[in-house]
All heavy atoms as a GROMACS GRO file, in nm:
protein
  594
    1MET      N    1   0.293  -1.614   1.396
    1MET     CA    2   0.271  -1.577   1.265
    1MET      C    3   0.224  -1.433   1.249
    1MET      O    4   0.133  -1.388   1.325
    1MET     CB    5   0.164  -1.673   1.202
    1MET     CG    6   0.136  -1.644   1.056
    1MET     SD    7   0.030  -1.766   0.985
    1MET     CE    8   0.048  -1.733   0.818
    2PRO      N    9   0.276  -1.355   1.169
    2PRO     CA   10   0.237  -1.211   1.152
    2PRO      C   11   0.091  -1.195   1.102
    2PRO      O   12   0.042  -1.290   1.035
    2PRO     CB   13   0.329  -1.152   1.048
    2PRO     CG   14   0.434  -1.261   1.016
    2PRO     CD   15   0.385  -1.387   1.070
    3GLU      N   16   0.027  -1.092   1.143
    3GLU     CA   17  -0.108  -1.065   1.088
    3GLU      C   18  -0.106  -1.040   0.940
    3GLU      O   19  -0.007  -0.979   0.895
    3GLU     CB   20  -0.169  -0.955   1.157
    3GLU     CG   21  -0.198  -0.975   1.308
    3GLU     CD   22  -0.256  -0.853   1.376
    3GLU    OE1   23  -0.371  -0.812   1.332
    3GLU    OE2   24  -0.189  -0.793   1.461
    4GLN      N   25  -0.204  -1.078   0.878
    4GLN     CA   26  -0.212  -1.049   0.735
    4GLN      C   27  -0.337  -0.969   0.708
    4GLN      O   28  -0.443  -0.990   0.766
    4GLN     CB   29  -0.216  -1.176   0.650
    4GLN     CG   30  -0.082  -1.250   0.653
    4GLN     CD   31  -0.083  -1.364   0.548
    4GLN    OE1   32  -0.184  -1.412   0.511
    4GLN    NE2   33   0.034  -1.411   0.514
    5TYR      N   34  -0.323  -0.873   0.620
    5TYR     CA   35  -0.445  -0.788   0.574
    5TYR      C   36  -0.457  -0.794   0.424
    5TYR      O   37  -0.352  -0.796   0.346
    5TYR     CB   38  -0.413  -0.643   0.618
    5TYR     CG   39  -0.401  -0.626   0.761
    5TYR    CD1   40  -0.275  -0.630   0.821
    5TYR    CD2   41  -0.501  -0.618   0.845
    5TYR    CE1   42  -0.254  -0.616   0.955
    5TYR    CE2   43  -0.495  -0.598   0.986
    5TYR     CZ   44  -0.361  -0.604   1.038
    5TYR     OH   45  -0.338  -0.587   1.171
    6ARG      N   46  -0.581  -0.799   0.378
    6ARG     CA   47  -0.607  -0.793   0.238
    6ARG      C   48  -0.659  -0.654   0.212
    6ARG      O   49  -0.752  -0.600   0.260
    6ARG     CB   50  -0.720  -0.890   0.200
    6ARG     CG   51  -0.736  -0.908   0.054
    6ARG     CD   52  -0.823  -1.034   0.021
    6ARG     NE   53  -0.764  -1.156   0.037
    6ARG     CZ   54  -0.674  -1.211  -0.039
    6ARG    NH1   55  -0.632  -1.150  -0.148
    6ARG    NH2   56  -0.622  -1.327  -0.013
    7LEU      N   57  -0.575  -0.586   0.122
    7LEU     CA   58  -0.597  -0.438   0.102
    7LEU      C   59  -0.618  -0.406  -0.043
    7LEU      O   60  -0.554  -0.460  -0.139
    7LEU     CB   61  -0.474  -0.359   0.143
    7LEU     CG   62  -0.421  -0.383   0.292
    7LEU    CD1   63  -0.284  -0.312   0.308
    7LEU    CD2   64  -0.524  -0.319   0.374
    8PRO      N   65  -0.719  -0.327  -0.071
    8PRO     CA   66  -0.751  -0.282  -0.208
    8PRO      C   67  -0.634  -0.184  -0.248
    8PRO      O   68  -0.600  -0.104  -0.167
    8PRO     CB   69  -0.882  -0.213  -0.202
    8PRO     CG   70  -0.897  -0.176  -0.068
    8PRO     CD   71  -0.822  -0.269   0.018
    9TYR      N   72  -0.584  -0.194  -0.370
    9TYR     CA   73  -0.483  -0.096  -0.420
    9TYR      C   74  -0.528  -0.058  -0.561
    9TYR      O   75  -0.595  -0.115  -0.632
    9TYR     CB   76  -0.341  -0.156  -0.413
    9TYR     CG   77  -0.322  -0.265  -0.508
    9TYR    CD1   78  -0.279  -0.234  -0.632
    9TYR    CD2   79  -0.340  -0.400  -0.482
    9TYR    CE1   80  -0.249  -0.336  -0.734
    9TYR    CE2   81  -0.315  -0.498  -0.577
    9TYR     CZ   82  -0.264  -0.466  -0.698
    9TYR     OH   83  -0.251  -0.563  -0.787
   10THR      N   84  -0.455   0.060  -0.601
   10THR     CA   85  -0.468   0.107  -0.736
   10THR      C   86  -0.329   0.111  -0.799
   10THR      O   87  -0.226   0.134  -0.721
   10THR     CB   88  -0.535   0.251  -0.744
   10THR    OG1   89  -0.455   0.344  -0.673
   10THR    CG2   90  -0.677   0.246  -0.690
   11LEU      N   91  -0.318   0.091  -0.928
   11LEU     CA   92  -0.188   0.096  -0.998
   11LEU      C   93  -0.216   0.180  -1.116
   11LEU      O   94  -0.297   0.152  -1.201
   11LEU     CB   95  -0.145  -0.045  -1.031
   11LEU     CG   96  -0.012  -0.055  -1.106
   11LEU    CD1   97   0.095  -0.012  -1.016
   11LEU    CD2   98   0.013  -0.202  -1.157
   12ARG      N   99  -0.136   0.290  -1.128
   12ARG     CA  100  -0.137   0.379  -1.245
   12ARG      C  101  -0.012   0.371  -1.325
   12ARG      O  102   0.093   0.350  -1.271
   12ARG     CB  103  -0.163   0.527  -1.190
   12ARG     CG  104  -0.290   0.540  -1.116
   12ARG     CD  105  -0.306   0.680  -1.056
   12ARG     NE  106  -0.292   0.784  -1.157
   12ARG     CZ  107  -0.267   0.904  -1.122
   12ARG    NH1  108  -0.267   0.941  -0.999
   12ARG    NH2  109  -0.252   0.998  -1.221
   13GLY      N  110  -0.036   0.376  -1.453
   13GLY     CA  111   0.080   0.371  -1.547
   13GLY      C  112   0.159   0.500  -1.552
   13GLY      O  113   0.108   0.603  -1.493
   14PRO      N  114   0.274   0.496  -1.617
   14PRO     CA  115   0.363   0.613  -1.628
   14PRO      C  116   0.288   0.727  -1.700
   14PRO      O  117   0.216   0.706  -1.802
   14PRO     CB  118   0.474   0.564  -1.702
   14PRO     CG  119   0.468   0.420  -1.688
   14PRO     CD  120   0.332   0.376  -1.677
   15CYS      N  121   0.306   0.842  -1.645
   15CYS     CA  122   0.253   0.976  -1.700
   15CYS      C  123   0.326   1.088  -1.641
   15CYS      O  124   0.403   1.064  -1.542
   15CYS     CB  125   0.104   0.991  -1.694
   15CYS     SG  126   0.040   1.001  -1.519
   16ALA      N  127   0.297   1.207  -1.684
   16ALA     CA  128   0.363   1.327  -1.620
   16ALA      C  129   0.329   1.337  -1.481
   16ALA      O  130   0.416   1.372  -1.396
   16ALA     CB  131   0.332   1.449  -1.695
   17GLU      N  132   0.203   1.305  -1.443
   17GLU     CA  133   0.160   1.316  -1.300
   17GLU      C  134   0.227   1.220  -1.212
   17GLU      O  135   0.233   1.251  -1.086
   17GLU     CB  136   0.005   1.297  -1.303
   17GLU     CG  137  -0.058   1.331  -1.163
   17GLU     CD  138  -0.207   1.314  -1.169
   17GLU    OE1  139  -0.267   1.358  -1.271
   17GLU    OE2  140  -0.264   1.278  -1.062
   18THR      N  141   0.266   1.102  -1.260
   18THR     CA  142   0.340   1.006  -1.172
   18THR      C  143   0.489   1.008  -1.195
   18THR      O  144   0.554   0.912  -1.163
   18THR     CB  145   0.277   0.865  -1.203
   18THR    OG1  146   0.306   0.826  -1.336
   18THR    CG2  147   0.134   0.855  -1.176
   19GLU      N  148   0.535   1.119  -1.248
   19GLU     CA  149   0.678   1.128  -1.280
   19GLU      C  150   0.727   1.023  -1.371
   19GLU      O  151   0.842   0.970  -1.363
   19GLU     CB  152   0.757   1.131  -1.151
   19GLU     CG  153   0.712   1.253  -1.052
   19GLU     CD  154   0.776   1.247  -0.922
   19GLU    OE1  155   0.882   1.173  -0.897
   19GLU    OE2  156   0.727   1.314  -0.838
   20ASP      N  157   0.646   0.977  -1.466
   20ASP     CA  158   0.682   0.880  -1.570
   20ASP      C  159   0.715   0.743  -1.506
   20ASP      O  160   0.801   0.670  -1.564
   20ASP     CB  161   0.789   0.933  -1.662
   20ASP     CG  162   0.743   1.044  -1.755
   20ASP    OD1  163   0.621   1.043  -1.783
   20ASP    OD2  164   0.818   1.129  -1.773
   21MET      N  165   0.665   0.726  -1.384
   21MET     CA  166   0.682   0.593  -1.316
   21MET      C  167   0.542   0.527  -1.298
   21MET      O  168   0.446   0.590  -1.313
   21MET     CB  169   0.746   0.617  -1.185
   21MET     CG  170   0.881   0.685  -1.186
   21MET     SD  171   1.019   0.577  -1.225
   21MET     CE  172   1.033   0.489  -1.076
   22PHE      N  173   0.546   0.404  -1.257
   22PHE     CA  174   0.422   0.338  -1.217
   22PHE      C  175   0.402   0.375  -1.072
   22PHE      O  176   0.488   0.378  -0.991
   22PHE     CB  177   0.430   0.180  -1.227
   22PHE     CG  178   0.425   0.124  -1.367
   22PHE    CD1  179   0.545   0.116  -1.446
   22PHE    CD2  180   0.306   0.097  -1.427
   22PHE    CE1  181   0.540   0.075  -1.580
   22PHE    CE2  182   0.296   0.048  -1.557
   22PHE     CZ  183   0.417   0.038  -1.629
   23LEU      N  184   0.271   0.407  -1.041
   23LEU     CA  185   0.230   0.441  -0.902
   23LEU      C  186   0.132   0.350  -0.845
   23LEU      O  187   0.023   0.326  -0.904
   23LEU     CB  188   0.175   0.581  -0.905
   23LEU     CG  189   0.112   0.637  -0.786
   23LEU    CD1  190   0.222   0.653  -0.670
   23LEU    CD2  191   0.041   0.766  -0.794
   24ALA      N  192   0.169   0.287  -0.733
   24ALA     CA  193   0.077   0.199  -0.663
   24ALA      C  194   0.039   0.261  -0.527
   24ALA      O  195   0.123   0.323  -0.465
   24ALA     CB  196   0.139   0.063  -0.638
   25GLU      N  197  -0.090   0.271  -0.498
   25GLU     CA  198  -0.133   0.322  -0.375
   25GLU      C  199  -0.246   0.244  -0.310
   25GLU      O  200  -0.322   0.170  -0.380
   25GLU     CB  201  -0.159   0.471  -0.382
   25GLU     CG  202  -0.274   0.504  -0.476
   25GLU     CD  203  -0.281   0.656  -0.513
   25GLU    OE1  204  -0.251   0.734  -0.415
   25GLU    OE2  205  -0.318   0.692  -0.625
   26VAL      N  206  -0.262   0.261  -0.175
   26VAL     CA  207  -0.376   0.194  -0.106
   26VAL      C  208  -0.467   0.304  -0.059
   26VAL      O  209  -0.429   0.376   0.032
   26VAL     CB  210  -0.312   0.118   0.019
   26VAL    CG1  211  -0.433   0.056   0.100
   26VAL    CG2  212  -0.219   0.006  -0.028
   27PRO      N  213  -0.578   0.320  -0.122
   27PRO     CA  214  -0.671   0.434  -0.085
   27PRO      C  215  -0.722   0.437   0.061
   27PRO      O  216  -0.745   0.548   0.115
   27PRO     CB  217  -0.789   0.413  -0.181
   27PRO     CG  218  -0.734   0.339  -0.299
   27PRO     CD  219  -0.630   0.241  -0.235
   28VAL      N  220  -0.732   0.323   0.134
   28VAL     CA  221  -0.775   0.324   0.265
   28VAL      C  222  -0.661   0.363   0.364
   28VAL      O  223  -0.700   0.389   0.480
   28VAL     CB  224  -0.833   0.189   0.309
   28VAL    CG1  225  -0.962   0.149   0.224
   28VAL    CG2  226  -0.716   0.083   0.306
   29LEU      N  227  -0.546   0.387   0.313
   29LEU     CA  228  -0.434   0.438   0.392
   29LEU      C  229  -0.393   0.567   0.328
   29LEU      O  230  -0.302   0.568   0.244
   29LEU     CB  231  -0.325   0.334   0.411
   29LEU     CG  232  -0.347   0.213   0.479
   29LEU    CD1  233  -0.228   0.113   0.467
   29LEU    CD2  234  -0.379   0.237   0.626
   30PRO      N  235  -0.453   0.681   0.360
   30PRO     CA  236  -0.418   0.803   0.290
   30PRO      C  237  -0.272   0.838   0.292
   30PRO      O  238  -0.201   0.834   0.395
   30PRO     CB  239  -0.491   0.916   0.377
   30PRO     CG  240  -0.604   0.831   0.433
   30PRO     CD  241  -0.554   0.700   0.464
   31GLY      N  242  -0.209   0.868   0.177
   31GLY     CA  243  -0.075   0.898   0.158
   31GLY      C  244   0.009   0.778   0.139
   31GLY      O  245   0.134   0.784   0.127
   32CYS      N  246  -0.045   0.655   0.143
   32CYS     CA  247   0.032   0.536   0.134
   32CYS      C  248   0.052   0.500  -0.021
   32CYS      O  249  -0.039   0.449  -0.080
   32CYS     CB  250  -0.034   0.419   0.202
   32CYS     SG  251   0.064   0.261   0.196
   33ARG      N  252   0.163   0.531  -0.077
   33ARG     CA  253   0.193   0.516  -0.216
   33ARG      C  254   0.342   0.485  -0.240
   33ARG      O  255   0.427   0.517  -0.159
   33ARG     CB  256   0.146   0.630  -0.301
   33ARG     CG  257   0.215   0.764  -0.258
   33ARG     CD  258   0.158   0.882  -0.337
   33ARG     NE  259   0.021   0.890  -0.314
   33ARG     CZ  260  -0.038   0.998  -0.266
   33ARG    NH1  261   0.029   1.099  -0.226
   33ARG    NH2  262  -0.165   1.001  -0.246
   34ALA      N  263   0.366   0.423  -0.351
   34ALA     CA  264   0.508   0.385  -0.391
   34ALA      C  265   0.517   0.387  -0.537
   34ALA      O  266   0.419   0.363  -0.617
   34ALA     CB  267   0.543   0.246  -0.329
   35TRP      N  268   0.642   0.420  -0.588
   35TRP     CA  269   0.663   0.430  -0.730
   35TRP      C  270   0.754   0.311  -0.770
   35TRP      O  271   0.830   0.259  -0.690
   35TRP     CB  272   0.727   0.558  -0.765
   35TRP     CG  273   0.629   0.678  -0.749
   35TRP    CD1  274   0.568   0.731  -0.859
   35TRP    CD2  275   0.594   0.744  -0.635
   35TRP    NE1  276   0.492   0.839  -0.815
   35TRP    CE2  277   0.507   0.844  -0.677
   35TRP    CE3  278   0.630   0.732  -0.501
   35TRP    CZ2  279   0.448   0.932  -0.587
   35TRP    CZ3  280   0.572   0.820  -0.413
   35TRP    CH2  281   0.483   0.922  -0.460
   36GLY      N  282   0.759   0.276  -0.901
   36GLY     CA  283   0.857   0.184  -0.952
   36GLY      C  284   0.865   0.205  -1.114
   36GLY      O  285   0.772   0.251  -1.159
   37ALA      N  286   0.971   0.144  -1.157
   37ALA     CA  287   0.993   0.150  -1.306
   37ALA      C  288   0.897   0.048  -1.377
   37ALA      O  289   0.868   0.064  -1.495
   37ALA     CB  290   1.137   0.123  -1.334
   38THR      N  291   0.857  -0.055  -1.299
   38THR     CA  292   0.761  -0.154  -1.354
   38THR      C  293   0.649  -0.169  -1.257
   38THR      O  294   0.661  -0.128  -1.145
   38THR     CB  295   0.835  -0.293  -1.372
   38THR    OG1  296   0.870  -0.339  -1.244
   38THR    CG2  297   0.963  -0.273  -1.460
   39PRO      N  298   0.540  -0.228  -1.308
   39PRO     CA  299   0.431  -0.250  -1.206
   39PRO      C  300   0.468  -0.344  -1.088
   39PRO      O  301   0.438  -0.315  -0.974
   39PRO     CB  302   0.323  -0.328  -1.295
   39PRO     CG  303   0.360  -0.291  -1.439
   39PRO     CD  304   0.501  -0.270  -1.448
   40GLU      N  305   0.554  -0.442  -1.122
   40GLU     CA  306   0.599  -0.535  -1.020
   40GLU      C  307   0.680  -0.460  -0.915
   40GLU      O  308   0.670  -0.479  -0.788
   40GLU     CB  309   0.684  -0.642  -1.075
   40GLU     CG  310   0.604  -0.736  -1.168
   40GLU     CD  311   0.578  -0.685  -1.307
   40GLU    OE1  312   0.649  -0.586  -1.346
   40GLU    OE2  313   0.495  -0.733  -1.383
   41GLU      N  314   0.774  -0.369  -0.956
   41GLU     CA  315   0.854  -0.295  -0.866
   41GLU      C  316   0.773  -0.196  -0.784
   41GLU      O  317   0.793  -0.188  -0.660
   41GLU     CB  318   0.959  -0.213  -0.945
   41GLU     CG  319   1.052  -0.137  -0.852
   41GLU     CD  320   1.156  -0.050  -0.922
   41GLU    OE1  321   1.134  -0.016  -1.031
   41GLU    OE2  322   1.262  -0.029  -0.866
   42ALA      N  323   0.673  -0.138  -0.837
   42ALA     CA  324   0.590  -0.047  -0.772
   42ALA      C  325   0.515  -0.129  -0.658
   42ALA      O  326   0.503  -0.086  -0.540
   42ALA     CB  327   0.482   0.023  -0.856
   43LEU      N  328   0.463  -0.248  -0.685
   43LEU     CA  329   0.390  -0.322  -0.584
   43LEU      C  330   0.488  -0.382  -0.479
   43LEU      O  331   0.449  -0.383  -0.365
   43LEU     CB  332   0.313  -0.438  -0.661
   43LEU     CG  333   0.197  -0.398  -0.746
   43LEU    CD1  334   0.139  -0.510  -0.814
   43LEU    CD2  335   0.096  -0.323  -0.660
   44ARG      N  336   0.607  -0.414  -0.515
   44ARG     CA  337   0.706  -0.459  -0.410
   44ARG      C  338   0.730  -0.342  -0.320
   44ARG      O  339   0.740  -0.360  -0.199
   44ARG     CB  340   0.837  -0.506  -0.487
   44ARG     CG  341   0.844  -0.646  -0.527
   44ARG     CD  342   0.978  -0.702  -0.560
   44ARG     NE  343   1.053  -0.612  -0.650
   44ARG     CZ  344   1.046  -0.618  -0.784
   44ARG    NH1  345   0.971  -0.705  -0.847
   44ARG    NH2  346   1.122  -0.535  -0.850
   45ASN      N  347   0.756  -0.227  -0.374
   45ASN     CA  348   0.788  -0.107  -0.294
   45ASN      C  349   0.658  -0.077  -0.208
   45ASN      O  350   0.674  -0.035  -0.092
   45ASN     CB  351   0.820   0.016  -0.380
   45ASN     CG  352   0.952  -0.005  -0.451
   45ASN    OD1  353   1.038  -0.088  -0.412
   45ASN    ND2  354   0.968   0.070  -0.557
   46LEU      N  355   0.541  -0.091  -0.262
   46LEU     CA  356   0.420  -0.068  -0.180
   46LEU      C  357   0.411  -0.155  -0.067
   46LEU      O  358   0.365  -0.122   0.041
   46LEU     CB  359   0.292  -0.071  -0.275
   46LEU     CG  360   0.163  -0.037  -0.206
   46LEU    CD1  361   0.162   0.108  -0.162
   46LEU    CD2  362   0.058  -0.066  -0.312
   47ASP      N  363   0.443  -0.282  -0.086
   47ASP     CA  364   0.433  -0.380   0.031
   47ASP      C  365   0.517  -0.330   0.145
   47ASP      O  366   0.468  -0.340   0.259
   47ASP     CB  367   0.487  -0.514  -0.026
   47ASP     CG  368   0.482  -0.619   0.082
   47ASP    OD1  369   0.370  -0.664   0.108
   47ASP    OD2  370   0.597  -0.666   0.134
   48SER      N  371   0.636  -0.279   0.120
   48SER     CA  372   0.716  -0.225   0.225
   48SER      C  373   0.658  -0.105   0.298
   48SER      O  374   0.654  -0.096   0.418
   48SER     CB  375   0.856  -0.189   0.171
   48SER     OG  376   0.931  -0.140   0.274
   49VAL      N  377   0.598  -0.013   0.210
   49VAL     CA  378   0.536   0.112   0.263
   49VAL      C  379   0.409   0.072   0.348
   49VAL      O  380   0.397   0.126   0.455
   49VAL     CB  381   0.505   0.195   0.150
   49VAL    CG1  382   0.428   0.325   0.206
   49VAL    CG2  383   0.630   0.254   0.082
   50VAL      N  384   0.333  -0.022   0.296
   50VAL     CA  385   0.217  -0.056   0.373
   50VAL      C  386   0.250  -0.119   0.509
   50VAL      O  387   0.188  -0.082   0.608
   50VAL     CB  388   0.130  -0.162   0.289
   50VAL    CG1  389   0.019  -0.226   0.373
   50VAL    CG2  390   0.066  -0.092   0.171
   51SER      N  391   0.353  -0.197   0.512
   51SER     CA  392   0.394  -0.260   0.638
   51SER      C  393   0.436  -0.151   0.740
   51SER      O  394   0.392  -0.155   0.858
   51SER     CB  395   0.513  -0.355   0.612
   51SER     OG  396   0.481  -0.459   0.535
   52GLU      N  397   0.498  -0.051   0.689
   52GLU     CA  398   0.537   0.066   0.784
   52GLU      C  399   0.419   0.143   0.828
   52GLU      O  400   0.406   0.186   0.944
   52GLU     CB  401   0.643   0.154   0.715
   52GLU     CG  402   0.779   0.093   0.689
   52GLU     CD  403   0.839   0.037   0.819
   52GLU    OE1  404   0.837   0.122   0.919
   52GLU    OE2  405   0.897  -0.064   0.827
   53PHE      N  406   0.322   0.167   0.733
   53PHE     CA  407   0.198   0.240   0.773
   53PHE      C  408   0.124   0.156   0.883
   53PHE      O  409   0.084   0.225   0.985
   53PHE     CB  410   0.110   0.251   0.652
   53PHE     CG  411   0.111   0.389   0.590
   53PHE    CD1  412   0.221   0.425   0.516
   53PHE    CD2  413   0.010   0.476   0.595
   53PHE    CE1  414   0.233   0.552   0.449
   53PHE    CE2  415   0.018   0.600   0.528
   53PHE     CZ  416   0.126   0.638   0.462
   54VAL      N  417   0.099   0.033   0.867
   54VAL     CA  418   0.027  -0.048   0.964
   54VAL      C  419   0.099  -0.052   1.092
   54VAL      O  420   0.043  -0.039   1.203
   54VAL     CB  421   0.002  -0.185   0.903
   54VAL    CG1  422  -0.066  -0.282   1.012
   54VAL    CG2  423  -0.090  -0.178   0.785
   55ALA      N  424   0.233  -0.072   1.087
   55ALA     CA  425   0.315  -0.075   1.211
   55ALA      C  426   0.299   0.056   1.288
   55ALA      O  427   0.288   0.054   1.407
   55ALA     CB  428   0.466  -0.104   1.178
   56SER      N  429   0.297   0.170   1.205
   56SER     CA  430   0.281   0.298   1.280
   56SER      C  431   0.151   0.320   1.343
   56SER      O  432   0.144   0.372   1.456
   56SER     CB  433   0.310   0.409   1.177
   56SER     OG  434   0.292   0.537   1.228
   57TYR      N  435   0.044   0.279   1.281
   57TYR     CA  436  -0.095   0.278   1.336
   57TYR      C  437  -0.086   0.202   1.475
   57TYR      O  438  -0.136   0.251   1.576
   57TYR     CB  439  -0.195   0.219   1.248
   57TYR     CG  440  -0.263   0.317   1.148
   57TYR    CD1  441  -0.195   0.338   1.027
   57TYR    CD2  442  -0.375   0.382   1.182
   57TYR    CE1  443  -0.258   0.424   0.934
   57TYR    CE2  444  -0.428   0.468   1.093
   57TYR     CZ  445  -0.370   0.491   0.960
   57TYR     OH  446  -0.439   0.574   0.882
   58LYS      N  447  -0.026   0.079   1.467
   58LYS     CA  448  -0.025   0.003   1.592
   58LYS      C  449   0.058   0.068   1.700
   58LYS      O  450   0.030   0.058   1.814
   58LYS     CB  451   0.020  -0.134   1.553
   58LYS     CG  452  -0.077  -0.215   1.475
   58LYS     CD  453  -0.033  -0.360   1.447
   58LYS     CE  454  -0.143  -0.440   1.379
   58LYS     NZ  455  -0.112  -0.575   1.368
   59THR      N  456   0.173   0.114   1.662
   59THR     CA  457   0.281   0.165   1.755
   59THR      C  458   0.203   0.288   1.835
   59THR      O  459   0.220   0.312   1.946
   59THR     CB  460   0.398   0.218   1.689
   59THR    OG1  461   0.463   0.104   1.624
   59THR    CG2  462   0.491   0.289   1.784
   60HIS      N  463   0.128   0.369   1.762
   60HIS     CA  464   0.063   0.486   1.815
   60HIS      C  465  -0.068   0.459   1.876
   60HIS      O  466  -0.136   0.540   1.934
   60HIS     CB  467   0.050   0.597   1.714
   60HIS     CG  468   0.188   0.644   1.666
   60HIS    ND1  469   0.242   0.598   1.559
   60HIS    CD2  470   0.265   0.746   1.731
   60HIS    CE1  471   0.368   0.668   1.549
   60HIS    NE2  472   0.386   0.755   1.649
   61GLY      N  473  -0.116   0.326   1.876
   61GLY     CA  474  -0.239   0.286   1.937
   61GLY      C  475  -0.356   0.333   1.858
   61GLY      O  476  -0.470   0.339   1.913
   62ASP      N  477  -0.341   0.364   1.737
   62ASP     CA  478  -0.455   0.405   1.651
   62ASP      C  479  -0.524   0.294   1.589
   62ASP      O  480  -0.462   0.186   1.557
   62ASP     CB  481  -0.404   0.499   1.531
   62ASP     CG  482  -0.340   0.632   1.584
   62ASP    OD1  483  -0.380   0.683   1.693
   62ASP    OD2  484  -0.242   0.685   1.518
   63ASP      N  485  -0.660   0.306   1.573
   63ASP     CA  486  -0.737   0.209   1.512
   63ASP      C  487  -0.706   0.210   1.350
   63ASP      O  488  -0.682   0.315   1.297
   63ASP     CB  489  -0.890   0.228   1.523
   63ASP     CG  490  -0.933   0.210   1.667
   63ASP    OD1  491  -0.869   0.123   1.739
   63ASP    OD2  492  -1.034   0.273   1.706
   64LEU      N  493  -0.697   0.097   1.294
   64LEU     CA  494  -0.677   0.092   1.152
   64LEU      C  495  -0.803   0.137   1.080
   64LEU      O  496  -0.914   0.129   1.132
   64LEU     CB  497  -0.645  -0.056   1.112
   64LEU     CG  498  -0.519  -0.115   1.160
   64LEU    CD1  499  -0.513  -0.270   1.119
   64LEU    CD2  500  -0.400  -0.049   1.105
   65PRO      N  501  -0.786   0.210   0.974
   65PRO     CA  502  -0.901   0.263   0.900
   65PRO      C  503  -0.997   0.153   0.858
   65PRO      O  504  -0.965   0.045   0.831
   65PRO     CB  505  -0.842   0.329   0.778
   65PRO     CG  506  -0.695   0.345   0.813
   65PRO     CD  507  -0.653   0.238   0.900
   66GLU      N  508  -1.123   0.185   0.850
   66GLU     CA  509  -1.226   0.099   0.803
   66GLU      C  510  -1.192   0.065   0.658
   66GLU      O  511  -1.136   0.145   0.588
   66GLU     CB  512  -1.364   0.168   0.806
   66GLU     CG  513  -1.440   0.157   0.932
   66GLU     CD  514  -1.580   0.197   0.928
   66GLU    OE1  515  -1.649   0.153   0.831
   66GLU    OE2  516  -1.617   0.280   1.009
   67GLY      N  517  -1.218  -0.061   0.624
   67GLY     CA  518  -1.194  -0.101   0.487
   67GLY      C  519  -1.056  -0.175   0.476
   67GLY      O  520  -1.029  -0.221   0.362
   68ILE      N  521  -0.976  -0.176   0.574
   68ILE     CA  522  -0.844  -0.228   0.563
   68ILE      C  523  -0.845  -0.377   0.552
   68ILE      O  524  -0.755  -0.432   0.503
   68ILE     CB  525  -0.754  -0.183   0.684
   68ILE    CG1  526  -0.605  -0.201   0.641
   68ILE    CG2  527  -0.784  -0.261   0.812
   68ILE    CD1  528  -0.510  -0.137   0.737
   69VAL      N  529  -0.956  -0.438   0.588
   69VAL     CA  530  -0.964  -0.583   0.572
   69VAL      C  531  -1.055  -0.620   0.455
   69VAL      O  532  -1.089  -0.737   0.433
   69VAL     CB  533  -1.014  -0.651   0.701
   69VAL    CG1  534  -0.911  -0.643   0.805
   69VAL    CG2  535  -1.146  -0.600   0.746
   70SER      N  536  -1.098  -0.521   0.372
   70SER     CA  537  -1.188  -0.547   0.264
   70SER      C  538  -1.111  -0.628   0.154
   70SER      O  539  -0.995  -0.628   0.154
   70SER     CB  540  -1.254  -0.424   0.209
   70SER     OG  541  -1.149  -0.339   0.155
   71ALA      N  542  -1.186  -0.685   0.071
   71ALA     CA  543  -1.126  -0.761  -0.045
   71ALA      C  544  -1.035  -0.685  -0.124
   71ALA      O  545  -1.064  -0.564  -0.146
   71ALA     CB  546  -1.238  -0.826  -0.126
   72GLY      N  547  -0.928  -0.741  -0.169
   72GLY     CA  548  -0.828  -0.672  -0.259
   72GLY      C  549  -0.731  -0.768  -0.306
   72GLY      O  550  -0.750  -0.892  -0.308
   73GLU      N  551  -0.626  -0.719  -0.367
   73GLU     CA  552  -0.524  -0.808  -0.429
   73GLU      C  553  -0.396  -0.816  -0.355
   73GLU      O  554  -0.314  -0.909  -0.376
   73GLU     CB  555  -0.498  -0.753  -0.567
   73GLU     CG  556  -0.624  -0.755  -0.661
   73GLU     CD  557  -0.680  -0.883  -0.686
   73GLU    OE1  558  -0.598  -0.994  -0.699
   73GLU    OE2  559  -0.799  -0.904  -0.686
   74LEU      N  560  -0.360  -0.722  -0.274
   74LEU     CA  561  -0.230  -0.712  -0.205
   74LEU      C  562  -0.241  -0.774  -0.067
   74LEU      O  563  -0.322  -0.719   0.011
   74LEU     CB  564  -0.185  -0.572  -0.206
   74LEU     CG  565  -0.051  -0.547  -0.143
   74LEU    CD1  566   0.056  -0.606  -0.218
   74LEU    CD2  567  -0.024  -0.396  -0.130
   75VAL      N  568  -0.169  -0.878  -0.040
   75VAL     CA  569  -0.164  -0.933   0.098
   75VAL      C  570  -0.030  -0.897   0.161
   75VAL      O  571   0.071  -0.937   0.102
   75VAL     CB  572  -0.190  -1.089   0.099
   75VAL    CG1  573  -0.178  -1.139   0.241
   75VAL    CG2  574  -0.324  -1.116   0.032
   76ILE      N  575  -0.028  -0.836   0.269
   76ILE     CA  576   0.103  -0.799   0.328
   76ILE      C  577   0.109  -0.860   0.469
   76ILE      O  578   0.006  -0.887   0.528
   76ILE     CB  579   0.123  -0.648   0.344
   76ILE    CG1  580   0.009  -0.576   0.419
   76ILE    CG2  581   0.127  -0.590   0.204
   76ILE    CD1  582   0.058  -0.537   0.555
   77ALA      N  583   0.223  -0.889   0.521
   77ALA     CA  584   0.245  -0.940   0.659
   77ALA      C  585   0.320  -0.840   0.739
   77ALA      O  586   0.412  -0.777   0.692
   77ALA     CB  587   0.320  -1.077   0.656
   78VAL      N  588   0.272  -0.814   0.862
   78VAL     CA  589   0.328  -0.725   0.947
   78VAL      C  590   0.345  -0.792   1.086
   78VAL      O  591   0.272  -0.872   1.122
   78VAL     CB  592   0.264  -0.587   0.963
   78VAL    CG1  593   0.284  -0.500   0.836
   78VAL    CG2  594   0.121  -0.601   1.002
   0.00000   0.00000   0.00000
């Protein structure tokens, strides 16, 4: 069974700064963000991006950032 992590995320609504899209990001993974036309699409896209971020940390032998297992809403499997 793949490992699961509970990650805090933020979701911002469309505005000029987010290119009029919804923006979802995981603050404990700097640069880990995804956009979508709807909140659901942004979170689906974020799930994929988070999986790649965590896989990259593991591939390179880096420790996951502190807070990666803290309470949140998004559960991803890698």
